[in-house]
C-alpha positions, 0 to 999 in steps of 0.5 A: 395503663395510664390514668390519663384518660381520667382528665375528664373536664365536662369543658364545653359545658363549663364554657358555655354556662359562663359565657354570659358572666362579666369581664374579669380584667381588673385595674391590677391584672394587666395581663395582655399586651396593649397590642393586637393579640395573636391567637392560637387558631381553632383547627378544623374536625374531621367530618367524623368528630363533628358531632353536629351542635357540639362542633357548632358550639366549639366554634361559637365559643371560639368566636366569642372569646376571640373577639373578647381578647382582641378587644381587650388582651388582659381579659383572663376570664377569656383566657381561660375559657379558650384554654378550657377548650384547646384542652377538650379539642386536644382530647377530641381531635388527638392534635395535641402537638398544636393545642396543649402549647395553645392552652399554656399560651392562655394560662401562663399569663394569667398564672403569672400575674396572678401570682404577683397580685396580694389579696385577690377578690373572690372572681380574681382567686377562682380565676387563678385557682381555674388556671392552676388547675388546668396547668396541671392537667395539661402538665399531665398530658404532657407527662410533666408528672412532677410539675402536674404535682406541684402544680395541684398542690398549689392550686389546692392551697387556693381551693382546698374544696374542689374535686377536679384539682384532686383528680389532677393530684391522684393522676400526678401521683399515681404516675409518679408511683406514689400509690398510697398517697393516691388513694388517700386523695382519690378518697378526698375527692370522692368525698367531695363529688361522687361523679363519673371522674372520682368513679373512674379514678376509684376504678383505676386504683382498684385495678392497680392493686388486683381487684378487677371485679371492683374496678370493674364495677366503679368504672360502670358507676362512673358511666352510669354518672355521665351522659350518653355521648359525651365524650368523657363518658364514652371514654369511661364506657371504653375504659370499661370494655378494656376491663372486660376484655382484660378479665377474658370477657370479650362478649361483654367487652365488644357490647361496650364498645359497640354502645360507644360506637352508637352514643358517638359514631366513628369514635375512634377509640372505640374502633381501635378497641374493636381491632384490638379485639379483633387481633385478640380472635385472630381476625387481622384484616378486620382490624386492619380496616377498623384501624386504617378508619380510626387512623383517618379520624385522628392522628393518634401514634397508638393506632400507627403502632398497632396497625405496624404490628399488624403488617409485620404479623401478615409478613408485610415488612416493607409496609410495616418498615414504611409505617414504622418511619412515619411514627418516628416523625410522629414521636419527634413532632410531640417531643417537639412540643413539650410532650415527654414520651420517654416511656411510650418510645421505649416500647415502640423500640422494644416491640417494633424496631427491636432497638433494645439500646435505644429502648434502654436509654429511653426508658432510663430517662423515665426512670430518673424522673418516676423510678417507683411507677410500676409500668416503668419498672415492669417495662425496664425489666422487660427490656433488660431481658431482651438485652440479655437474651439478645 
């Protein structure tokens, strides 16, 4: 289990509320070229992900901020707003190889320029902080955890009173296996802003320490603190369902997954969660249909891995092998976009390809980066056991 699902930014609301703010280009902050700027494209959403007015809002924000940058490539505010939009689209659509590099393309020039300036005015200081915070979030999503920790700490040095950036630091510390520090950072986050994001992190830290009832209580608070239908709220509700499922409360879990789908129709992660529950109940055909529906909506590698397992479980080895080859291509695409997938690749080879030597190579890569992480240690142990018996 990963903490990365806690990167709840409410980007659409934040960006929309700032559309009427003045430009933040200054004479000192010349971050772009005077030539025409090349902007990352906004990919079309699948029909099931458009969510009516939400997709209209996304397109409007993209159009407005793109126009600002084409007119003035030095507008740092427009760059940060587009980065926020790209981050949210990565979460919603699963198009990580496109949107995370796009977000970094917007953020890096702002950070590079602001870091050279002395005596930043309040608006420039806020932009610098936001750009660093979003960079830390993207680094977490790319599994560059130590880099994310360093970036988060740099942002906190600018503004130590913002809950969002403490959330990024909690995530980085957990992934690096710095669990005691993560608890302290989470306490600081909650003291600043007790909301969906902070309650969700409390839930995960309680789960790590074996307090499942406390984890359920905190995640329920997270759900109640959110607005029904928003992606971040339904993701928290999804995780509440998973906690119920882990504790054997399947009825309660299914209810949460179904509420997700009522509030956010065809939410692919809820479909996949229902599929996982169906597998647990021995309903493989139902699980297969749900996973195929989810895969048609977003290109999530985990959905495909689960489908390949069903193919193999039901004796369809050729279909399983064909899908395994497609999954390898998905891994390669993510890695090419700068996404560290070593842990996921190790488990993929352990469970599906049965190439235990390859699995060991990948997990060793991860151990070099974060040797104290509990998930990495557990997976390494599982691989060693398979190698010993193989």
